[in-house]
PDB file of N, CA, C and O in Angstrom:
ATOM      1  N   MET A   1     -31.140  19.752  -2.100  1.00  0.00           N
ATOM      2  CA  MET A   1     -29.734  19.474  -2.316  1.00  0.00           C
ATOM      3  C   MET A   1     -29.062  20.762  -2.790  1.00  0.00           C
ATOM      4  O   MET A   1     -29.524  21.409  -3.730  1.00  0.00           O
ATOM      5  N   ASN A   2     -27.960  21.123  -2.120  1.00  0.00           N
ATOM      6  CA  ASN A   2     -27.229  22.315  -2.526  1.00  0.00           C
ATOM      7  C   ASN A   2     -25.767  22.185  -2.115  1.00  0.00           C
ATOM      8  O   ASN A   2     -25.350  21.146  -1.602  1.00  0.00           O
ATOM      9  N   GLY A   3     -24.999  23.228  -2.340  1.00  0.00           N
ATOM     10  CA  GLY A   3     -23.588  23.225  -1.973  1.00  0.00           C
ATOM     11  C   GLY A   3     -22.784  22.246  -2.815  1.00  0.00           C
ATOM     12  O   GLY A   3     -23.088  22.021  -3.986  1.00  0.00           O
ATOM     13  N   THR A   4     -21.755  21.667  -2.207  1.00  0.00           N
ATOM     14  CA  THR A   4     -20.883  20.749  -2.947  1.00  0.00           C
ATOM     15  C   THR A   4     -21.613  19.482  -3.365  1.00  0.00           C
ATOM     16  O   THR A   4     -21.226  18.844  -4.344  1.00  0.00           O
ATOM     17  N   SER A   5     -22.671  19.102  -2.635  1.00  0.00           N
ATOM     18  CA  SER A   5     -23.447  17.917  -3.014  1.00  0.00           C
ATOM     19  C   SER A   5     -24.107  18.104  -4.375  1.00  0.00           C
ATOM     20  O   SER A   5     -24.288  17.135  -5.113  1.00  0.00           O
ATOM     21  N   ALA A   6     -24.461  19.323  -4.709  1.00  0.00           N
ATOM     22  CA  ALA A   6     -25.054  19.614  -6.013  1.00  0.00           C
ATOM     23  C   ALA A   6     -23.979  19.983  -7.031  1.00  0.00           C
ATOM     24  O   ALA A   6     -24.084  19.627  -8.205  1.00  0.00           O
ATOM     25  N   ALA A   7     -22.949  20.695  -6.587  1.00  0.00           N
ATOM     26  CA  ALA A   7     -21.932  21.194  -7.506  1.00  0.00           C
ATOM     27  C   ALA A   7     -21.082  20.074  -8.106  1.00  0.00           C
ATOM     28  O   ALA A   7     -20.787  20.095  -9.301  1.00  0.00           O
ATOM     29  N   ALA A   8     -20.692  19.111  -7.296  1.00  0.00           N
ATOM     30  CA  ALA A   8     -19.786  18.052  -7.778  1.00  0.00           C
ATOM     31  C   ALA A   8     -20.357  17.283  -8.967  1.00  0.00           C
ATOM     32  O   ALA A   8     -19.643  17.121  -9.957  1.00  0.00           O
ATOM     33  N   PRO A   9     -21.601  16.799  -8.929  1.00  0.00           N
ATOM     34  CA  PRO A   9     -22.110  16.091 -10.103  1.00  0.00           C
ATOM     35  C   PRO A   9     -22.320  17.006 -11.312  1.00  0.00           C
ATOM     36  O   PRO A   9     -22.175  16.564 -12.451  1.00  0.00           O
ATOM     37  N   MET A  10     -22.662  18.284 -11.072  1.00  0.00           N
ATOM     38  CA  MET A  10     -22.825  19.200 -12.202  1.00  0.00           C
ATOM     39  C   MET A  10     -21.491  19.459 -12.892  1.00  0.00           C
ATOM     40  O   MET A  10     -21.399  19.421 -14.119  1.00  0.00           O
ATOM     41  N   VAL A  11     -20.466  19.719 -12.099  1.00  0.00           N
ATOM     42  CA  VAL A  11     -19.149  19.982 -12.680  1.00  0.00           C
ATOM     43  C   VAL A  11     -18.613  18.728 -13.368  1.00  0.00           C
ATOM     44  O   VAL A  11     -17.992  18.821 -14.427  1.00  0.00           O
ATOM     45  N   SER A  12     -18.845  17.575 -12.785  1.00  0.00           N
ATOM     46  CA  SER A  12     -18.416  16.317 -13.419  1.00  0.00           C
ATOM     47  C   SER A  12     -19.090  16.143 -14.775  1.00  0.00           C
ATOM     48  O   SER A  12     -18.453  15.720 -15.739  1.00  0.00           O
ATOM     49  N   GLY A  13     -20.380  16.469 -14.849  1.00  0.00           N
ATOM     50  CA  GLY A  13     -21.097  16.387 -16.124  1.00  0.00           C
ATOM     51  C   GLY A  13     -20.552  17.367 -17.142  1.00  0.00           C
ATOM     52  O   GLY A  13     -20.425  17.032 -18.320  1.00  0.00           O
ATOM     53  N   ILE A  14     -20.225  18.583 -16.700  1.00  0.00           N
ATOM     54  CA  ILE A  14     -19.666  19.585 -17.612  1.00  0.00           C
ATOM     55  C   ILE A  14     -18.297  19.145 -18.109  1.00  0.00           C
ATOM     56  O   ILE A  14     -17.976  19.334 -19.282  1.00  0.00           O
ATOM     57  N   ILE A  15     -17.491  18.564 -17.238  1.00  0.00           N
ATOM     58  CA  ILE A  15     -16.177  18.069 -17.661  1.00  0.00           C
ATOM     59  C   ILE A  15     -16.341  16.943 -18.680  1.00  0.00           C
ATOM     60  O   ILE A  15     -15.555  16.848 -19.623  1.00  0.00           O
ATOM     61  N   ALA A  16     -17.350  16.091 -18.504  1.00  0.00           N
ATOM     62  CA  ALA A  16     -17.620  15.035 -19.485  1.00  0.00           C
ATOM     63  C   ALA A  16     -17.977  15.647 -20.838  1.00  0.00           C
ATOM     64  O   ALA A  16     -17.528  15.155 -21.873  1.00  0.00           O
ATOM     65  N   LEU A  17     -18.778  16.713 -20.845  1.00  0.00           N
ATOM     66  CA  LEU A  17     -19.116  17.395 -22.098  1.00  0.00           C
ATOM     67  C   LEU A  17     -17.876  17.996 -22.748  1.00  0.00           C
ATOM     68  O   LEU A  17     -17.704  17.907 -23.963  1.00  0.00           O
ATOM     69  N   ILE A  18     -17.010  18.607 -21.940  1.00  0.00           N
ATOM     70  CA  ILE A  18     -15.771  19.189 -22.464  1.00  0.00           C
ATOM     71  C   ILE A  18     -14.892  18.099 -23.079  1.00  0.00           C
ATOM     72  O   ILE A  18     -14.356  18.270 -24.174  1.00  0.00           O
ATOM     73  N   ASN A  19     -14.749  16.977 -22.367  1.00  0.00           N
ATOM     74  CA  ASN A  19     -13.921  15.875 -22.882  1.00  0.00           C
ATOM     75  C   ASN A  19     -14.499  15.281 -24.158  1.00  0.00           C
ATOM     76  O   ASN A  19     -13.747  14.846 -25.031  1.00  0.00           O
ATOM     77  N   GLU A  20     -15.818  15.255 -24.279  1.00  0.00           N
ATOM     78  CA  GLU A  20     -16.443  14.744 -25.496  1.00  0.00           C
ATOM     79  C   GLU A  20     -16.209  15.700 -26.669  1.00  0.00           C
ATOM     80  O   GLU A  20     -15.941  15.262 -27.788  1.00  0.00           O
ATOM     81  N   ALA A  21     -16.310  16.997 -26.408  1.00  0.00           N
ATOM     82  CA  ALA A  21     -16.130  17.992 -27.460  1.00  0.00           C
ATOM     83  C   ALA A  21     -14.671  18.144 -27.872  1.00  0.00           C
ATOM     84  O   ALA A  21     -14.377  18.410 -29.038  1.00  0.00           O
ATOM     85  N   CYS A  22     -13.761  17.977 -26.923  1.00  0.00           N
ATOM     86  CA  CYS A  22     -12.327  18.193 -27.167  1.00  0.00           C
ATOM     87  C   CYS A  22     -11.526  17.074 -26.505  1.00  0.00           C
ATOM     88  O   CYS A  22     -10.915  17.297 -25.459  1.00  0.00           O
ATOM     89  N   PRO A  23     -11.516  15.881 -27.089  1.00  0.00           N
ATOM     90  CA  PRO A  23     -10.884  14.728 -26.441  1.00  0.00           C
ATOM     91  C   PRO A  23      -9.359  14.807 -26.325  1.00  0.00           C
ATOM     92  O   PRO A  23      -8.754  13.996 -25.624  1.00  0.00           O
ATOM     93  N   ASN A  24      -8.737  15.761 -26.994  1.00  0.00           N
ATOM     94  CA  ASN A  24      -7.279  15.882 -26.948  1.00  0.00           C
ATOM     95  C   ASN A  24      -6.770  16.648 -25.732  1.00  0.00           C
ATOM     96  O   ASN A  24      -5.560  16.786 -25.556  1.00  0.00           O
ATOM     97  N   LEU A  25      -7.670  17.144 -24.895  1.00  0.00           N
ATOM     98  CA  LEU A  25      -7.256  17.945 -23.739  1.00  0.00           C
ATOM     99  C   LEU A  25      -6.701  17.066 -22.628  1.00  0.00           C
ATOM    100  O   LEU A  25      -7.161  15.945 -22.411  1.00  0.00           O
ATOM    101  N   THR A  26      -5.704  17.596 -21.930  1.00  0.00           N
ATOM    102  CA  THR A  26      -5.205  16.940 -20.727  1.00  0.00           C
ATOM    103  C   THR A  26      -6.005  17.478 -19.543  1.00  0.00           C
ATOM    104  O   THR A  26      -6.777  18.425 -19.693  1.00  0.00           O
ATOM    105  N   TYR A  27      -5.823  16.878 -18.369  1.00  0.00           N
ATOM    106  CA  TYR A  27      -6.539  17.377 -17.195  1.00  0.00           C
ATOM    107  C   TYR A  27      -6.121  18.810 -16.881  1.00  0.00           C
ATOM    108  O   TYR A  27      -6.929  19.594 -16.383  1.00  0.00           O
ATOM    109  N   ARG A  28      -4.870  19.158 -17.167  1.00  0.00           N
ATOM    110  CA  ARG A  28      -4.402  20.527 -16.933  1.00  0.00           C
ATOM    111  C   ARG A  28      -5.090  21.514 -17.865  1.00  0.00           C
ATOM    112  O   ARG A  28      -5.431  22.625 -17.457  1.00  0.00           O
ATOM    113  N   ASP A  29      -5.296  21.108 -19.126  1.00  0.00           N
ATOM    114  CA  ASP A  29      -6.001  21.965 -20.075  1.00  0.00           C
ATOM    115  C   ASP A  29      -7.436  22.203 -19.623  1.00  0.00           C
ATOM    116  O   ASP A  29      -7.930  23.328 -19.685  1.00  0.00           O
ATOM    117  N   VAL A  30      -8.104  21.149 -19.170  1.00  0.00           N
ATOM    118  CA  VAL A  30      -9.494  21.270 -18.714  1.00  0.00           C
ATOM    119  C   VAL A  30      -9.570  22.231 -17.534  1.00  0.00           C
ATOM    120  O   VAL A  30     -10.424  23.117 -17.510  1.00  0.00           O
ATOM    121  N   LYS A  31      -8.689  22.062 -16.561  1.00  0.00           N
ATOM    122  CA  LYS A  31      -8.676  22.949 -15.391  1.00  0.00           C
ATOM    123  C   LYS A  31      -8.430  24.403 -15.810  1.00  0.00           C
ATOM    124  O   LYS A  31      -9.100  25.315 -15.326  1.00  0.00           O
ATOM    125  N   TYR A  32      -7.471  24.609 -16.705  1.00  0.00           N
ATOM    126  CA  TYR A  32      -7.141  25.951 -17.165  1.00  0.00           C
ATOM    127  C   TYR A  32      -8.326  26.579 -17.902  1.00  0.00           C
ATOM    128  O   TYR A  32      -8.685  27.727 -17.638  1.00  0.00           O
ATOM    129  N   LEU A  33      -8.930  25.830 -18.821  1.00  0.00           N
ATOM    130  CA  LEU A  33     -10.048  26.369 -19.600  1.00  0.00           C
ATOM    131  C   LEU A  33     -11.255  26.696 -18.719  1.00  0.00           C
ATOM    132  O   LEU A  33     -11.915  27.715 -18.919  1.00  0.00           O
ATOM    133  N   ILE A  34     -11.536  25.839 -17.755  1.00  0.00           N
ATOM    134  CA  ILE A  34     -12.649  26.118 -16.833  1.00  0.00           C
ATOM    135  C   ILE A  34     -12.376  27.397 -16.059  1.00  0.00           C
ATOM    136  O   ILE A  34     -13.254  28.251 -15.940  1.00  0.00           O
ATOM    137  N   ALA A  35     -11.165  27.534 -15.532  1.00  0.00           N
ATOM    138  CA  ALA A  35     -10.814  28.736 -14.755  1.00  0.00           C
ATOM    139  C   ALA A  35     -10.839  29.983 -15.639  1.00  0.00           C
ATOM    140  O   ALA A  35     -11.366  31.021 -15.239  1.00  0.00           O
ATOM    141  N   LYS A  36     -10.280  29.880 -16.821  1.00  0.00           N
ATOM    142  CA  LYS A  36     -10.170  31.028 -17.727  1.00  0.00           C
ATOM    143  C   LYS A  36     -11.535  31.516 -18.206  1.00  0.00           C
ATOM    144  O   LYS A  36     -11.715  32.707 -18.460  1.00  0.00           O
ATOM    145  N   ASN A  37     -12.497  30.601 -18.330  1.00  0.00           N
ATOM    146  CA  ASN A  37     -13.800  30.952 -18.891  1.00  0.00           C
ATOM    147  C   ASN A  37     -14.920  31.056 -17.863  1.00  0.00           C
ATOM    148  O   ASN A  37     -16.082  31.238 -18.226  1.00  0.00           O
ATOM    149  N   ALA A  38     -14.579  30.943 -16.596  1.00  0.00           N
ATOM    150  CA  ALA A  38     -15.592  31.063 -15.545  1.00  0.00           C
ATOM    151  C   ALA A  38     -16.100  32.500 -15.476  1.00  0.00           C
ATOM    152  O   ALA A  38     -15.396  33.445 -15.832  1.00  0.00           O
ATOM    153  N   LYS A  39     -17.330  32.641 -15.014  1.00  0.00           N
ATOM    154  CA  LYS A  39     -17.952  33.958 -14.889  1.00  0.00           C
ATOM    155  C   LYS A  39     -17.827  34.447 -13.447  1.00  0.00           C
ATOM    156  O   LYS A  39     -18.247  33.768 -12.509  1.00  0.00           O
ATOM    157  N   LYS A  40     -17.242  35.638 -13.287  1.00  0.00           N
ATOM    158  CA  LYS A  40     -17.144  36.234 -11.954  1.00  0.00           C
ATOM    159  C   LYS A  40     -18.547  36.523 -11.428  1.00  0.00           C
ATOM    160  O   LYS A  40     -19.407  37.012 -12.161  1.00  0.00           O
ATOM    161  N   ILE A  41     -18.764  36.219 -10.167  1.00  0.00           N
ATOM    162  CA  ILE A  41     -20.040  36.521  -9.518  1.00  0.00           C
ATOM    163  C   ILE A  41     -19.777  37.408  -8.311  1.00  0.00           C
ATOM    164  O   ILE A  41     -18.654  37.475  -7.812  1.00  0.00           O
ATOM    165  N   ASP A  42     -20.804  38.077  -7.853  1.00  0.00           N
ATOM    166  CA  ASP A  42     -20.688  38.978  -6.697  1.00  0.00           C
ATOM    167  C   ASP A  42     -19.497  39.922  -6.875  1.00  0.00           C
ATOM    168  O   ASP A  42     -18.544  39.904  -6.096  1.00  0.00           O
ATOM    169  N   LEU A  43     -19.581  40.741  -7.916  1.00  0.00           N
ATOM    170  CA  LEU A  43     -18.460  41.610  -8.290  1.00  0.00           C
ATOM    171  C   LEU A  43     -18.074  42.614  -7.209  1.00  0.00           C
ATOM    172  O   LEU A  43     -16.959  43.135  -7.221  1.00  0.00           O
ATOM    173  N   ASN A  44     -18.970  42.889  -6.289  1.00  0.00           N
ATOM    174  CA  ASN A  44     -18.660  43.843  -5.212  1.00  0.00           C
ATOM    175  C   ASN A  44     -17.897  43.198  -4.060  1.00  0.00           C
ATOM    176  O   ASN A  44     -17.490  43.887  -3.124  1.00  0.00           O
ATOM    177  N   ASN A  45     -17.701  41.896  -4.121  1.00  0.00           N
ATOM    178  CA  ASN A  45     -16.963  41.193  -3.075  1.00  0.00           C
ATOM    179  C   ASN A  45     -15.483  41.550  -3.198  1.00  0.00           C
ATOM    180  O   ASN A  45     -14.910  41.466  -4.284  1.00  0.00           O
ATOM    181  N   SER A  46     -14.872  41.944  -2.097  1.00  0.00           N
ATOM    182  CA  SER A  46     -13.480  42.413  -2.115  1.00  0.00           C
ATOM    183  C   SER A  46     -12.443  41.282  -2.200  1.00  0.00           C
ATOM    184  O   SER A  46     -11.243  41.557  -2.244  1.00  0.00           O
ATOM    185  N   SER A  47     -12.881  40.031  -2.225  1.00  0.00           N
ATOM    186  CA  SER A  47     -11.920  38.927  -2.251  1.00  0.00           C
ATOM    187  C   SER A  47     -11.387  38.628  -3.655  1.00  0.00           C
ATOM    188  O   SER A  47     -10.480  37.808  -3.797  1.00  0.00           O
ATOM    189  N   TRP A  48     -11.926  39.270  -4.691  1.00  0.00           N
ATOM    190  CA  TRP A  48     -11.452  39.012  -6.055  1.00  0.00           C
ATOM    191  C   TRP A  48     -10.065  39.605  -6.277  1.00  0.00           C
ATOM    192  O   TRP A  48      -9.818  40.773  -5.974  1.00  0.00           O
ATOM    193  N   VAL A  49      -9.158  38.777  -6.814  1.00  0.00           N
ATOM    194  CA  VAL A  49      -7.805  39.214  -7.177  1.00  0.00           C
ATOM    195  C   VAL A  49      -7.461  38.604  -8.528  1.00  0.00           C
ATOM    196  O   VAL A  49      -8.143  37.690  -8.992  1.00  0.00           O
ATOM    197  N   ILE A  50      -6.426  39.098  -9.148  1.00  0.00           N
ATOM    198  CA  ILE A  50      -5.887  38.497 -10.371  1.00  0.00           C
ATOM    199  C   ILE A  50      -4.690  37.662  -9.949  1.00  0.00           C
ATOM    200  O   ILE A  50      -3.754  38.182  -9.340  1.00  0.00           O
ATOM    201  N   ASN A  51      -4.710  36.359 -10.270  1.00  0.00           N
ATOM    202  CA  ASN A  51      -3.613  35.491  -9.829  1.00  0.00           C
ATOM    203  C   ASN A  51      -2.427  35.573 -10.785  1.00  0.00           C
ATOM    204  O   ASN A  51      -2.462  36.350 -11.739  1.00  0.00           O
ATOM    205  N   SER A  52      -1.390  34.794 -10.551  1.00  0.00           N
ATOM    206  CA  SER A  52      -0.166  34.860 -11.357  1.00  0.00           C
ATOM    207  C   SER A  52      -0.367  34.370 -12.785  1.00  0.00           C
ATOM    208  O   SER A  52       0.483  34.614 -13.642  1.00  0.00           O
ATOM    209  N   ALA A  53      -1.484  33.678 -13.059  1.00  0.00           N
ATOM    210  CA  ALA A  53      -1.808  33.248 -14.416  1.00  0.00           C
ATOM    211  C   ALA A  53      -2.740  34.250 -15.101  1.00  0.00           C
ATOM    212  O   ALA A  53      -3.287  33.968 -16.168  1.00  0.00           O
ATOM    213  N   SER A  54      -2.919  35.420 -14.483  1.00  0.00           N
ATOM    214  CA  SER A  54      -3.786  36.488 -14.992  1.00  0.00           C
ATOM    215  C   SER A  54      -5.254  36.087 -15.067  1.00  0.00           C
ATOM    216  O   SER A  54      -5.973  36.509 -15.973  1.00  0.00           O
ATOM    217  N   ILE A  55      -5.694  35.274 -14.116  1.00  0.00           N
ATOM    218  CA  ILE A  55      -7.080  34.827 -14.045  1.00  0.00           C
ATOM    219  C   ILE A  55      -7.669  35.330 -12.725  1.00  0.00           C
ATOM    220  O   ILE A  55      -7.024  35.260 -11.679  1.00  0.00           O
ATOM    221  N   SER A  56      -8.900  35.835 -12.790  1.00  0.00           N
ATOM    222  CA  SER A  56      -9.579  36.305 -11.578  1.00  0.00           C
ATOM    223  C   SER A  56      -9.841  35.134 -10.640  1.00  0.00           C
ATOM    224  O   SER A  56     -10.264  34.060 -11.069  1.00  0.00           O
ATOM    225  N   PHE A  57      -9.585  35.357  -9.357  1.00  0.00           N
ATOM    226  CA  PHE A  57      -9.791  34.322  -8.348  1.00  0.00           C
ATOM    227  C   PHE A  57     -10.299  34.966  -7.071  1.00  0.00           C
ATOM    228  O   PHE A  57      -9.896  36.075  -6.719  1.00  0.00           O
ATOM    229  N   SER A  58     -11.180  34.268  -6.386  1.00  0.00           N
ATOM    230  CA  SER A  58     -11.733  34.741  -5.122  1.00  0.00           C
ATOM    231  C   SER A  58     -11.598  33.648  -4.069  1.00  0.00           C
ATOM    232  O   SER A  58     -11.832  32.472  -4.350  1.00  0.00           O
ATOM    233  N   THR A  59     -11.225  34.037  -2.867  1.00  0.00           N
ATOM    234  CA  THR A  59     -11.194  33.061  -1.782  1.00  0.00           C
ATOM    235  C   THR A  59     -12.599  32.635  -1.389  1.00  0.00           C
ATOM    236  O   THR A  59     -12.773  31.594  -0.755  1.00  0.00           O
ATOM    237  N   ASP A  60     -13.607  33.426  -1.757  1.00  0.00           N
ATOM    238  CA  ASP A  60     -15.001  33.080  -1.468  1.00  0.00           C
ATOM    239  C   ASP A  60     -15.649  32.260  -2.582  1.00  0.00           C
ATOM    240  O   ASP A  60     -16.461  31.376  -2.306  1.00  0.00           O
ATOM    241  N   TYR A  61     -15.297  32.546  -3.842  1.00  0.00           N
ATOM    242  CA  TYR A  61     -15.983  31.943  -4.980  1.00  0.00           C
ATOM    243  C   TYR A  61     -15.079  31.150  -5.924  1.00  0.00           C
ATOM    244  O   TYR A  61     -15.535  30.707  -6.979  1.00  0.00           O
ATOM    245  N   GLY A  62     -13.827  30.965  -5.570  1.00  0.00           N
ATOM    246  CA  GLY A  62     -12.915  30.272  -6.482  1.00  0.00           C
ATOM    247  C   GLY A  62     -12.763  31.087  -7.758  1.00  0.00           C
ATOM    248  O   GLY A  62     -12.515  32.291  -7.703  1.00  0.00           O
ATOM    249  N   PHE A  63     -12.912  30.429  -8.912  1.00  0.00           N
ATOM    250  CA  PHE A  63     -12.814  31.135 -10.191  1.00  0.00           C
ATOM    251  C   PHE A  63     -14.161  31.692 -10.632  1.00  0.00           C
ATOM    252  O   PHE A  63     -14.237  32.421 -11.621  1.00  0.00           O
ATOM    253  N   GLY A  64     -15.217  31.358  -9.912  1.00  0.00           N
ATOM    254  CA  GLY A  64     -16.541  31.865 -10.236  1.00  0.00           C
ATOM    255  C   GLY A  64     -17.456  30.756 -10.718  1.00  0.00           C
ATOM    256  O   GLY A  64     -17.260  29.584 -10.396  1.00  0.00           O
ATOM    257  N   LYS A  65     -18.449  31.139 -11.486  1.00  0.00           N
ATOM    258  CA  LYS A  65     -19.460  30.206 -11.991  1.00  0.00           C
ATOM    259  C   LYS A  65     -18.959  29.563 -13.283  1.00  0.00           C
ATOM    260  O   LYS A  65     -18.584  30.263 -14.224  1.00  0.00           O
ATOM    261  N   ILE A  66     -18.953  28.242 -13.326  1.00  0.00           N
ATOM    262  CA  ILE A  66     -18.475  27.530 -14.500  1.00  0.00           C
ATOM    263  C   ILE A  66     -19.385  27.830 -15.696  1.00  0.00           C
ATOM    264  O   ILE A  66     -20.609  27.834 -15.565  1.00  0.00           O
ATOM    265  N   ASP A  67     -18.784  28.079 -16.853  1.00  0.00           N
ATOM    266  CA  ASP A  67     -19.530  28.377 -18.077  1.00  0.00           C
ATOM    267  C   ASP A  67     -19.200  27.290 -19.099  1.00  0.00           C
ATOM    268  O   ASP A  67     -18.200  27.377 -19.811  1.00  0.00           O
ATOM    269  N   ALA A  68     -20.049  26.270 -19.159  1.00  0.00           N
ATOM    270  CA  ALA A  68     -19.799  25.120 -20.029  1.00  0.00           C
ATOM    271  C   ALA A  68     -19.725  25.535 -21.494  1.00  0.00           C
ATOM    272  O   ALA A  68     -18.813  25.123 -22.211  1.00  0.00           O
ATOM    273  N   TYR A  69     -20.677  26.344 -21.942  1.00  0.00           N
ATOM    274  CA  TYR A  69     -20.716  26.739 -23.353  1.00  0.00           C
ATOM    275  C   TYR A  69     -19.444  27.482 -23.757  1.00  0.00           C
ATOM    276  O   TYR A  69     -18.814  27.145 -24.759  1.00  0.00           O
ATOM    277  N   LYS A  70     -19.074  28.488 -22.979  1.00  0.00           N
ATOM    278  CA  LYS A  70     -17.881  29.292 -23.286  1.00  0.00           C
ATOM    279  C   LYS A  70     -16.610  28.437 -23.241  1.00  0.00           C
ATOM    280  O   LYS A  70     -15.715  28.614 -24.067  1.00  0.00           O
ATOM    281  N   THR A  71     -16.530  27.519 -22.287  1.00  0.00           N
ATOM    282  CA  THR A  71     -15.359  26.656 -22.161  1.00  0.00           C
ATOM    283  C   THR A  71     -15.236  25.714 -23.364  1.00  0.00           C
ATOM    284  O   THR A  71     -14.144  25.534 -23.903  1.00  0.00           O
ATOM    285  N   ILE A  72     -16.346  25.120 -23.779  1.00  0.00           N
ATOM    286  CA  ILE A  72     -16.321  24.219 -24.941  1.00  0.00           C
ATOM    287  C   ILE A  72     -15.972  24.987 -26.203  1.00  0.00           C
ATOM    288  O   ILE A  72     -15.172  24.511 -27.008  1.00  0.00           O
ATOM    289  N   LYS A  73     -16.552  26.163 -26.394  1.00  0.00           N
ATOM    290  CA  LYS A  73     -16.219  26.977 -27.571  1.00  0.00           C
ATOM    291  C   LYS A  73     -14.739  27.345 -27.574  1.00  0.00           C
ATOM    292  O   LYS A  73     -14.105  27.360 -28.629  1.00  0.00           O
ATOM    293  N   ALA A  74     -14.188  27.642 -26.395  1.00  0.00           N
ATOM    294  CA  ALA A  74     -12.773  28.014 -26.301  1.00  0.00           C
ATOM    295  C   ALA A  74     -11.869  26.857 -26.720  1.00  0.00           C
ATOM    296  O   ALA A  74     -10.866  27.073 -27.400  1.00  0.00           O
ATOM    297  N   CYS A  75     -12.213  25.630 -26.322  1.00  0.00           N
ATOM    298  CA  CYS A  75     -11.345  24.500 -26.690  1.00  0.00           C
ATOM    299  C   CYS A  75     -11.508  24.121 -28.160  1.00  0.00           C
ATOM    300  O   CYS A  75     -10.594  23.546 -28.751  1.00  0.00           O
ATOM    301  N   GLN A  76     -12.657  24.435 -28.757  1.00  0.00           N
ATOM    302  CA  GLN A  76     -12.886  24.104 -30.159  1.00  0.00           C
ATOM    303  C   GLN A  76     -12.299  25.140 -31.108  1.00  0.00           C
ATOM    304  O   GLN A  76     -12.058  24.839 -32.278  1.00  0.00           O
ATOM    305  N   ASN A  77     -12.068  26.339 -30.627  1.00  0.00           N
ATOM    306  CA  ASN A  77     -11.593  27.436 -31.479  1.00  0.00           C
ATOM    307  C   ASN A  77     -10.095  27.650 -31.343  1.00  0.00           C
ATOM    308  O   ASN A  77      -9.657  28.534 -30.606  1.00  0.00           O
ATOM    309  N   SER A  78      -9.334  26.876 -32.023  1.00  0.00           N
ATOM    310  CA  SER A  78      -7.877  27.003 -32.123  1.00  0.00           C
ATOM    311  C   SER A  78      -7.152  27.052 -30.783  1.00  0.00           C
ATOM    312  O   SER A  78      -6.176  27.789 -30.638  1.00  0.00           O
ATOM    313  N   TYR A  79      -7.609  26.285 -29.811  1.00  0.00           N
ATOM    314  CA  TYR A  79      -6.910  26.190 -28.529  1.00  0.00           C
ATOM    315  C   TYR A  79      -5.694  25.299 -28.692  1.00  0.00           C
ATOM    316  O   TYR A  79      -5.782  24.226 -29.288  1.00  0.00           O
ATOM    317  N   THR A  80      -4.560  25.738 -28.168  1.00  0.00           N
ATOM    318  CA  THR A  80      -3.333  24.951 -28.176  1.00  0.00           C
ATOM    319  C   THR A  80      -3.106  24.427 -26.766  1.00  0.00           C
ATOM    320  O   THR A  80      -3.130  25.189 -25.799  1.00  0.00           O
ATOM    321  N   ASN A  81      -2.885  23.123 -26.655  1.00  0.00           N
ATOM    322  CA  ASN A  81      -2.689  22.514 -25.343  1.00  0.00           C
ATOM    323  C   ASN A  81      -1.535  23.184 -24.601  1.00  0.00           C
ATOM    324  O   ASN A  81      -0.591  23.685 -25.211  1.00  0.00           O
ATOM    325  N   LEU A  82      -1.634  23.181 -23.287  1.00  0.00           N
ATOM    326  CA  LEU A  82      -0.571  23.712 -22.450  1.00  0.00           C
ATOM    327  C   LEU A  82       0.703  22.908 -22.674  1.00  0.00           C
ATOM    328  O   LEU A  82       0.633  21.723 -23.001  1.00  0.00           O
ATOM    329  N   PRO A  83       1.869  23.531 -22.503  1.00  0.00           N
ATOM    330  CA  PRO A  83       3.110  22.770 -22.642  1.00  0.00           C
ATOM    331  C   PRO A  83       3.228  21.722 -21.537  1.00  0.00           C
ATOM    332  O   PRO A  83       2.553  21.799 -20.511  1.00  0.00           O
ATOM    333  N   LYS A  84       4.089  20.756 -21.767  1.00  0.00           N
ATOM    334  CA  LYS A  84       4.298  19.703 -20.780  1.00  0.00           C
ATOM    335  C   LYS A  84       4.728  20.314 -19.450  1.00  0.00           C
ATOM    336  O   LYS A  84       5.552  21.227 -19.404  1.00  0.00           O
ATOM    337  N   GLN A  85       4.158  19.796 -18.381  1.00  0.00           N
ATOM    338  CA  GLN A  85       4.492  20.297 -17.046  1.00  0.00           C
ATOM    339  C   GLN A  85       5.935  19.937 -16.725  1.00  0.00           C
ATOM    340  O   GLN A  85       6.380  18.817 -16.979  1.00  0.00           O
ATOM    341  N   GLN A  86       6.655  20.892 -16.169  1.00  0.00           N
ATOM    342  CA  GLN A  86       8.056  20.658 -15.832  1.00  0.00           C
ATOM    343  C   GLN A  86       8.228  20.596 -14.327  1.00  0.00           C
ATOM    344  O   GLN A  86       7.665  21.398 -13.582  1.00  0.00           O
ATOM    345  N   GLU A  87       9.007  19.641 -13.906  1.00  0.00           N
ATOM    346  CA  GLU A  87       9.321  19.512 -12.486  1.00  0.00           C
ATOM    347  C   GLU A  87      10.537  20.400 -12.191  1.00  0.00           C
ATOM    348  O   GLU A  87      11.517  20.399 -12.936  1.00  0.00           O
ATOM    349  N   THR A  88      10.454  21.134 -11.122  1.00  0.00           N
ATOM    350  CA  THR A  88      11.604  21.955 -10.722  1.00  0.00           C
ATOM    351  C   THR A  88      11.930  21.641  -9.275  1.00  0.00           C
ATOM    352  O   THR A  88      11.085  21.179  -8.510  1.00  0.00           O
ATOM    353  N   GLU A  89      13.158  21.899  -8.928  1.00  0.00           N
ATOM    354  CA  GLU A  89      13.603  21.633  -7.572  1.00  0.00           C
ATOM    355  C   GLU A  89      13.928  22.950  -6.907  1.00  0.00           C
ATOM    356  O   GLU A  89      14.540  23.826  -7.519  1.00  0.00           O
ATOM    357  N   ALA A  90      13.532  23.094  -5.686  1.00  0.00           N
ATOM    358  CA  ALA A  90      13.806  24.331  -4.950  1.00  0.00           C
ATOM    359  C   ALA A  90      15.301  24.508  -4.760  1.00  0.00           C
ATOM    360  O   ALA A  90      16.038  23.548  -4.536  1.00  0.00           O
ATOM    361  N   LYS A  91      15.727  25.754  -4.854  1.00  0.00           N
ATOM    362  CA  LYS A  91      17.153  26.059  -4.633  1.00  0.00           C
ATOM    363  C   LYS A  91      17.471  25.910  -3.159  1.00  0.00           C
ATOM    364  O   LYS A  91      16.661  26.251  -2.296  1.00  0.00           O
ATOM    365  N   LYS A  92      18.663  25.395  -2.881  1.00  0.00           N
ATOM    366  CA  LYS A  92      19.090  25.200  -1.500  1.00  0.00           C
ATOM    367  C   LYS A  92      19.969  26.340  -1.048  1.00  0.00           C
ATOM    368  O   LYS A  92      20.428  26.351   0.095  1.00  0.00           O
TER     369      LYS A  92
END
């Protein structure tokens, strides 16, 4: 078993651990913390860029390898939840 068949249950388990450690997080906070604390892999790959949220992203690897320990520590150490999401309308 490999690929998304293996990744989906592992990531789901890690998200459960994050929610248990920091139950006040919203789904947006969890997504942000996972992305912010992921480990870049294959550093020589040219697809890595810094996105508009100042987080490394790759079209080949997404945000990288999920780091459960670092993500949980980040939410436990004075993390402030993201502000409420605002809806905006495109200018005509």
